[in-house]
C-alpha positions as a printed NumPy array, in Angstrom:
array([[ 14.053, -49.034, -18.858],
       [ 10.245, -49.182, -18.877],
       [ 10.228, -49.994, -15.148],
       [ 12.51 , -47.04 , -14.444],
       [ 10.152, -44.725, -16.342],
       [  7.148, -46.   , -14.374],
       [  9.066, -45.466, -11.12 ],
       [ 10.05 , -41.901, -12.026],
       [  6.516, -40.789, -12.93 ],
       [  5.173, -40.754,  -9.321],
       [  8.362, -39.033,  -8.125],
       [  7.959, -36.353, -10.797],
       [  4.293, -35.875,  -9.87 ],
       [  5.134, -35.465,  -6.166],
       [  7.94 , -33.022,  -6.981],
       [  5.616, -30.891,  -9.104],
       [  2.959, -30.904,  -6.382],
       [  5.431, -29.815,  -3.712],
       [  6.955, -27.206,  -6.001],
       [  3.489, -25.9  ,  -6.893],
       [  2.59 , -25.46 ,  -3.229],
       [  5.855, -23.661,  -2.565],
       [  5.238, -21.266,  -5.438],
       [  1.66 , -20.657,  -4.251],
       [  2.768, -19.301,  -0.868],
       [  1.971, -15.626,  -0.459],
       [  4.332, -13.44 ,   1.545],
       [  3.231, -10.097,   0.066],
       [  2.812,  -7.76 ,   3.027],
       [  4.546,  -4.543,   1.895],
       [  3.918,  -2.529,  -1.263],
       [  5.412,   0.612,  -2.739],
       [  4.192,   2.891,  -5.488],
       [  4.66 ,   6.52 ,  -6.475],
       [  2.637,   9.625,  -7.238],
       [  3.57 ,  12.313,  -9.744],
       [  2.123,  15.595, -11.022],
       [ -0.296,  15.659,  -8.086],
       [ -2.177,  18.811,  -7.086],
       [ -1.546,  20.696, -10.318],
       [ -4.378,  22.749, -11.826],
       [ -5.644,  21.01 , -14.938],
       [ -4.04 ,  17.664, -14.084],
       [ -6.23 ,  14.622, -13.421],
       [ -6.275,  13.007,  -9.984],
       [ -4.517,   9.687,  -9.442],
       [ -6.019,   6.805,  -7.472],
       [ -4.521,   4.099,  -5.281],
       [ -6.725,   0.985,  -5.209],
       [ -6.4  ,  -1.63 ,  -2.481],
       [ -8.215,  -4.973,  -2.646],
       [ -8.576,  -7.583,   0.111],
       [ -8.288, -10.835,  -1.845],
       [-10.366, -12.704,   0.761],
       [ -7.784, -15.382,   1.447],
       [ -7.658, -14.543,   5.163],
       [-11.484, -14.745,   5.364],
       [-11.562, -11.53 ,   7.369],
       [-10.715,  -7.845,   7.625],
       [ -7.28 ,  -6.43 ,   6.893],
       [ -5.939,  -2.911,   7.315],
       [ -3.934,  -0.894,   4.825],
       [ -1.303,   1.066,   6.74 ],
       [ -0.569,   3.939,   4.344],
       [  2.506,   6.179,   4.527],
       [  2.886,   9.118,   2.123],
       [  6.357,  10.557,   1.585],
       [  7.365,  13.637,  -0.379],
       [ 10.164,  13.896,  -2.936],
       [ 12.645,  14.613,  -0.121],
       [ 11.889,  11.218,   1.447],
       [ 10.098,  12.882,   4.375],
       [  6.93 ,  11.334,   5.8  ],
       [  4.106,  13.812,   5.184],
       [  0.976,  11.807,   6.07 ],
       [ -0.138,   8.421,   7.377],
       [ -3.356,   6.554,   8.126],
       [ -4.76 ,   3.051,   8.619],
       [ -7.75 ,   2.043,   6.489],
       [-10.057,  -0.95 ,   6.806],
       [-10.377,  -3.234,   3.785],
       [-12.955,  -5.944,   4.451],
       [-12.944,  -9.419,   2.898],
       [-13.276,  -9.058,  -0.907],
       [-13.491,  -5.279,  -0.405],
       [-12.092,  -2.48 ,  -2.549],
       [-10.695,   0.761,  -1.124],
       [-10.009,   3.584,  -3.61 ],
       [ -7.9  ,   6.473,  -2.324],
       [ -7.597,   9.778,  -4.182],
       [ -3.995,  10.993,  -4.219],
       [ -5.075,  14.661,  -4.216],
       [ -8.044,  14.476,  -1.838],
       [ -7.173,  11.63 ,   0.557],
       [ -3.424,  11.127,   0.603],
       [ -1.647,  14.468,   0.034],
       [ -4.195,  17.134,   0.981],
       [ -3.24 ,  17.348,   4.674],
       [  0.55 ,  17.176,   4.705],
       [  2.503,  17.612,   7.922],
       [  4.326,  20.727,   6.735],
       [  1.392,  22.237,   4.837],
       [  3.494,  21.894,   1.685],
       [  1.625,  21.062,  -1.519],
       [  3.23 ,  17.828,  -2.625],
       [  3.492,  17.08 ,  -6.332],
       [  5.499,  13.851,  -6.327],
       [  6.729,  11.229,  -3.921],
       [  6.381,   7.67 ,  -2.666],
       [  3.491,   5.756,  -1.087],
       [  4.196,   2.733,   1.116],
       [  1.488,   0.311,   2.254],
       [  1.578,  -2.495,   4.85 ],
       [ -0.927,  -5.35 ,   4.764],
       [ -1.801,  -5.499,   8.463],
       [ -4.111,  -7.588,  10.665],
       [ -3.939,  -5.019,  13.486],
       [ -6.415,  -2.13 ,  13.362],
       [ -3.934,   0.168,  15.13 ],
       [ -0.72 ,  -1.089,  13.566],
       [ -0.186,   2.025,  11.457],
       [  1.042,   4.247,  14.305],
       [  3.321,   3.931,  17.307],
       [  0.507,   2.929,  19.66 ],
       [  0.578,  -0.695,  18.528],
       [  2.796,  -3.072,  16.55 ],
       [  2.257,  -4.027,  12.917],
       [  0.894,  -7.558,  12.543],
       [  1.91 ,  -8.348,   8.97 ],
       [ -0.581, -10.569,   7.166],
       [ -0.709, -11.158,   3.435],
       [ -3.956, -10.572,   1.573],
       [ -3.993,  -7.03 ,   0.238],
       [ -3.374,  -6.237,  -3.42 ],
       [ -2.38 ,  -2.736,  -4.541],
       [ -2.563,  -0.89 ,  -7.854],
       [ -2.278,   2.795,  -8.679],
       [ -2.805,   5.229, -11.511],
       [ -0.043,   7.73 , -12.275],
       [ -0.325,  11.166, -13.856],
       [  2.24 ,  11.491, -16.645],
       [  3.142,  14.886, -18.09 ],
       [  2.993,  15.177, -21.877],
       [  4.942,  18.448, -21.951],
       [  7.448,  17.002, -24.414],
       [  4.578,  16.01 , -26.725],
       [  2.837,  19.371, -26.727],
       [  1.272,  19.489, -23.282],
       [ -1.438,  17.913, -21.206],
       [ -1.416,  14.784, -19.077],
       [ -2.021,  11.056, -19.445],
       [ -2.906,   8.395, -16.888],
       [ -1.068,   5.096, -16.634],
       [ -1.753,   2.274, -14.173],
       [  0.571,  -0.251, -12.545],
       [  0.447,  -2.774,  -9.738],
       [  2.097,  -1.802,  -6.479],
       [  5.615,  -3.15 ,  -6.179],
       [  5.859,  -6.162,  -3.892],
       [  8.677,  -4.771,  -1.748],
       [ 11.098,  -6.118,   0.837],
       [ 10.04 ,  -5.312,   4.39 ],
       [ 12.953,  -5.117,   6.789],
       [ 12.694,  -4.925,  10.572],
       [ 13.876,  -1.296,  10.63 ],
       [ 11.263,  -0.127,   8.115],
       [  8.525,  -2.11 ,   9.866],
       [  9.158,  -0.297,  13.148],
       [ 10.393,   3.081,  11.888],
       [  7.404,   4.106,   9.751],
       [  4.829,   3.551,  12.555],
       [  7.136,   5.368,  14.993],
       [  7.419,   8.351,  12.646],
       [  3.672,   8.266,  12.124],
       [  3.057,   8.257,  15.88 ],
       [  5.392,  11.23 ,  16.211],
       [  3.257,  13.102,  13.667],
       [ -0.291,  12.117,  14.706],
       [  0.33 ,  11.364,  18.369],
       [ -0.45 ,   8.431,  20.63 ],
       [ -2.778,   7.838,  23.574],
       [ -0.126,   9.291,  25.875],
       [  0.954,  12.414,  24.014],
       [ -0.134,  14.786,  21.279],
       [  1.508,  14.609,  17.886],
       [  3.761,  17.143,  16.24 ],
       [  1.233,  17.68 ,  13.453],
       [ -1.626,  19.025,  15.611],
       [ -4.102,  17.568,  13.119],
       [ -1.809,  17.882,  10.115],
       [ -0.13 ,  14.815,   8.65 ],
       [ -3.07 ,  12.419,   8.525],
       [ -4.458,  10.983,   5.335],
       [ -8.106,   9.902,   5.174],
       [ -9.887,   6.675,   4.304],
       [-12.699,   6.687,   1.782],
       [-15.644,   4.327,   2.252],
       [-15.124,   1.036,   0.466],
       [-16.485,   0.926,  -3.086],
       [-19.692,  -1.025,  -3.636],
       [-22.036,  -1.345,  -6.603],
       [-25.744,  -1.218,  -5.783]])
């Protein structure tokens, strides 16, 4: 019995090591979050924060797609996030201010690809999915039922399933809005979000 126990110990150790490596694999390349109560007078602004965790030892690009509450793509952009960098995007000022239709959007969905390709966000080039970005966002919650006002909550972006259709469709729709090298986009300048400079402390 003692010999059997001594024999099983190395097997158990190897199993745990292999299992640990399997669990450590990172396939997070697509994130979803939401925005609510945006662009209302008196409401605070929400922020989407994107961090490059540095594991790739290089730059990554956040391909950002902003949809309204009718599931229509209203804006898109691709933003650099350098190794160990932090990008903070204002929902009101960066992501929803320049919608395709000119509509003031108050709620909807934000989808983000972790991309190694600088131009992967539109139809001019393919997405090159590469894990390494981390996403969190604040959300503006209405306190109307409690007497009025607003409160901010914060959650991590949802690690979402990225299917082949979604991976090709969003950049195609974005290219239709903003245009490609060969043709002008439907938006004529509308429908692009903007990238803030990365946040640094000096």
